[in-house]
C-alpha positions in Angstrom: 0.0 0.0 0.0 1.4 3.4 -1.0 0.3 6.6 0.6 0.8 10.1 -0.9 -0.2 13.3 0.9 -1.4 16.3 -1.1 -1.8 19.6 0.8 -4.5 22.0 -0.4 -5.5 25.3 1.0 -8.5 24.1 2.9 -7.7 20.6 4.1 -5.1 17.9 3.3 -6.1 15.1 0.9 -4.6 11.7 1.2 -4.3 9.6 -1.9 -3.9 5.8 -1.3 -2.9 3.2 -3.9 -4.1 -0.3 -2.9 -4.9 -3.5 -4.7 -8.5 -4.8 -5.2 -7.7 -7.6 -2.7 -6.6 -5.0 -0.1 -9.7 -2.9 -0.7 -12.0 -6.0 -0.3 -10.2 -7.0 2.9 -10.6 -3.5 4.4 -14.2 -3.3 3.4 -14.9 -6.8 4.9 -13.2 -5.8 8.2 -15.2 -2.5 8.4 -18.5 -4.3 7.7 -17.7 -7.0 10.4 -16.8 -4.3 12.8 -20.1 -2.4 12.2 -22.1 -5.6 12.5 -20.6 -6.4 15.9 -21.6 -3.0 17.1 -25.3 -3.4 16.1 -25.7 -7.1 16.8 -26.8 -7.8 20.3 -24.5 -9.9 22.4 -25.4 -13.6 22.9 -24.1 -13.4 26.4 -26.7 -12.9 29.1 -26.5 -9.6 30.8 -24.7 -9.6 34.1 -26.4 -8.4 37.3 -23.8 -6.2 38.9 -24.1 -5.6 42.6 -22.2 -3.6 45.2 -20.4 -5.2 48.1 -22.9 -3.8 50.6 -25.9 -5.2 48.7 -24.1 -8.5 48.1 -23.4 -9.0 51.8 -27.1 -8.4 52.5 -28.4 -10.7 49.8 -26.0 -13.6 50.7 -26.0 -13.0 54.4 -22.2 -13.0 54.6 -19.8 -10.6 56.2 -17.8 -8.0 54.3 -14.6 -9.7 55.4 -15.8 -13.0 53.9 -16.2 -11.2 50.5 -12.7 -9.7 50.8 -11.2 -13.1 51.6 -12.9 -14.7 48.6 -11.7 -11.8 46.4 -8.1 -12.0 47.7 -8.0 -15.7 47.2 -9.3 -15.3 43.6 -12.5 -17.1 44.1 -14.6 -14.1 42.9 -13.6 -11.4 40.6 -14.4 -7.7 41.3 -15.5 -5.3 38.7 -13.9 -1.9 39.5 -15.4 1.4 38.2 -13.2 4.1 39.5 -13.0 3.6 43.3 -16.3 1.7 43.4 -16.3 -2.1 43.5 -19.0 -4.3 42.1 -19.5 -8.1 41.5 -21.3 -10.3 39.1 -24.1 -11.6 41.3 -24.5 -14.9 39.5 -20.7 -15.6 39.7 -20.6 -14.9 43.4 -23.8 -16.8 44.0 -22.5 -19.9 42.2 -19.3 -19.8 44.2 -21.2 -19.3 47.5 -23.6 -22.2 46.9 -20.7 -24.5 45.9 -19.2 -23.7 49.3 -22.4 -24.1 51.2 -22.4 -20.5 52.4 
């Protein structure tokens, strides 16, 4: 692929020389990218829940959640300084432990 820049008074124009195969590949990539953005994900949506609400729902102490998190049994979702969890993931782990 060869790129040549042409500067005009208003805005620069970029002339690109590519083969038909390269153009087809670029077009296919862009179409696939656009389809991924408009096609709904097949994954079920996660129910994200705060530590405080999670402790209430499961009836476990804050320290228990921290231990599970530190040991890598549950994975936190951090948004800035706030910490959330995937409720289903934590519930699956808690029920497997008998908590």
